KEFI-507091 format. One line per field, with one value per residue: residue in three letters; chain; x, y negated, z of N, C-alpha, C in turn. Coordinates in nm, 2 decimals. Example, Ala and Ser with C-alpha at 12.3 -4.5 7.8 and 13.67 -1.06 7.14 Angstrom:
type c(ala,ser)
mol c(A,A)
n_u c(1.32,1.28)
n_v c(0.57,0.22)
n_w c(0.78,0.71)
ca_u c(1.23,1.37)
ca_v c(0.45,0.11)
ca_w c(0.78,0.71)
c_u c(1.32,1.29)
c_v c(0.33,0.00)
c_w c(0.78,0.79)
//
This chain:
type c(met,val,ala,tyr,asp,arg,asn,arg,tyr,lys,lys,asn,lys,gln,asn,lys,glu,tyr,lys,trp,gly,val,ile,asn,cys,val,thr,ser,phe,ile,leu,tyr,cys,tyr,leu,leu,tyr,glu,ile,glu,leu,val,val,leu,ile,val,ala,ile,pro,ala,leu,leu,val,ile,leu,phe,met,trp,leu,phe,asp)
mol c(A,A,A,A,A,A,A,A,A,A,A,A,A,A,A,A,A,A,A,A,A,A,A,A,A,A,A,A,A,A,A,A,A,A,A,A,A,A,A,A,A,A,A,A,A,A,A,A,A,A,A,A,A,A,A,A,A,A,A,A,A)
n_u c(9.12,9.06,9.11,9.39,9.48,9.40,9.57,9.81,9.79,9.77,10.03,10.19,10.10,10.19,10.47,10.51,10.44,10.64,10.87,10.82,10.84,11.12,11.23,11.14,11.27,11.54,11.55,11.47,11.68,11.90,11.82,11.83,12.10,12.20,12.09,12.18,12.46,12.54,12.73,12.84,12.98,12.93,12.66,12.67,12.81,12.63,12.40,12.44,12.47,12.21,12.04,12.10,12.00,11.72,11.68,11.73,11.52,11.30,11.36,11.35,11.08)
n_v c(13.46,13.71,13.67,13.63,13.89,14.03,13.93,14.00,14.28,14.30,14.22,14.42,14.64,14.57,14.57,14.84,14.95,14.83,14.95,15.22,15.19,15.13,15.36,15.54,15.44,15.49,15.77,15.85,15.74,15.89,16.14,16.09,16.03,16.28,16.45,16.34,16.33,16.56,16.58,16.66,16.52,16.25,16.24,16.29,16.06,15.87,15.96,15.99,15.72,15.63,15.81,15.73,15.46,15.52,15.65,15.44,15.28,15.43,15.43,15.16,15.08)
n_w c(20.34,20.24,19.97,19.98,20.07,19.85,19.65,19.75,19.73,19.46,19.39,19.51,19.36,19.10,19.16,19.21,18.96,18.81,18.92,18.85,18.58,18.56,18.66,18.46,18.24,18.31,18.34,18.08,17.93,18.03,17.94,17.67,17.62,17.69,17.50,17.26,17.27,17.42,17.61,17.92,18.10,18.04,18.11,18.38,18.47,18.41,18.54,18.82,18.94,18.86,19.00,19.26,19.25,19.22,19.46,19.65,19.58,19.66,19.94,20.02,19.98)
ca_u c(9.20,9.03,9.19,9.53,9.50,9.39,9.69,9.92,9.77,9.81,10.18,10.24,10.07,10.29,10.60,10.51,10.44,10.78,10.96,10.80,10.90,11.26,11.26,11.12,11.38,11.66,11.54,11.47,11.82,11.98,11.79,11.88,12.25,12.23,12.05,12.26,12.61,12.56,12.85,12.79,13.05,12.85,12.53,12.70,12.85,12.50,12.29,12.47,12.42,12.07,11.98,12.12,11.90,11.59,11.68,11.72,11.38,11.21,11.39,11.31,10.95)
ca_v c(13.58,13.82,13.64,13.66,14.03,14.08,13.89,14.09,14.41,14.29,14.22,14.56,14.72,14.53,14.62,14.99,14.97,14.79,15.06,15.34,15.16,15.14,15.50,15.61,15.40,15.55,15.91,15.87,15.71,16.01,16.25,16.05,16.05,16.43,16.51,16.28,16.36,16.68,16.57,16.66,16.41,16.12,16.25,16.27,15.92,15.79,16.01,15.97,15.58,15.63,15.87,15.64,15.35,15.57,15.68,15.31,15.23,15.49,15.39,15.02,15.06)
ca_w c(20.39,20.14,19.85,20.01,20.07,19.71,19.58,19.80,19.67,19.32,19.38,19.54,19.24,19.00,19.19,19.19,18.81,18.76,18.97,18.77,18.45,18.57,18.67,18.33,18.15,18.35,18.31,17.93,17.89,18.06,17.84,17.53,17.62,17.69,17.37,17.15,17.28,17.48,17.69,18.05,18.17,18.02,18.18,18.52,18.49,18.41,18.63,18.96,18.98,18.84,19.11,19.38,19.24,19.25,19.61,19.72,19.55,19.75,20.07,20.04,19.91)
c_u c(9.18,9.11,9.34,9.56,9.49,9.51,9.81,9.91,9.81,9.96,10.24,10.22,10.17,10.43,10.61,10.52,10.58,10.88,10.94,10.86,11.05,11.30,11.25,11.23,11.51,11.66,11.55,11.61,11.91,11.95,11.84,12.03,12.28,12.20,12.14,12.40,12.63,12.69,12.81,12.86,12.97,12.73,12.56,12.73,12.72,12.41,12.32,12.43,12.27,11.99,11.99,12.02,11.76,11.58,11.66,11.58,11.29,11.23,11.33,11.17,10.87)
c_v c(13.69,13.80,13.67,13.81,14.09,14.05,13.98,14.23,14.41,14.29,14.35,14.65,14.69,14.58,14.77,15.02,14.94,14.90,15.18,15.31,15.17,15.28,15.58,15.57,15.47,15.70,15.93,15.84,15.83,16.12,16.22,16.07,16.20,16.49,16.46,16.33,16.51,16.69,16.56,16.55,16.28,16.12,16.23,16.13,15.84,15.83,15.98,15.83,15.57,15.69,15.79,15.52,15.40,15.60,15.55,15.26,15.29,15.45,15.25,14.99,14.96)
c_w c(20.29,20.02,19.87,20.01,19.93,19.63,19.62,19.74,19.53,19.30,19.41,19.42,19.13,19.03,19.17,19.04,18.76,18.80,18.88,18.63,18.45,18.58,18.54,18.24,18.18,18.31,18.15,17.88,17.91,17.96,17.70,17.52,17.61,17.56,17.26,17.16,17.33,17.55,17.84,18.14,18.16,18.11,18.33,18.56,18.50,18.52,18.78,19.01,18.97,18.96,19.24,19.37,19.27,19.40,19.68,19.70,19.64,19.90,20.11,19.97,20.00)
//
């Protein structure tokens, strides 16, 4: 039972690290687009789906 709990904790930790990795990728991509092109339309097109993805990640944690 203890081993099972330990494995489950490990998986949860990996999932959280993966989620943070995805969030970091998305935010850095938005910043990169913004700095490179300075076109607000591009940022909006990229940022709105990204924010939705982050929101769903928090909801279904």
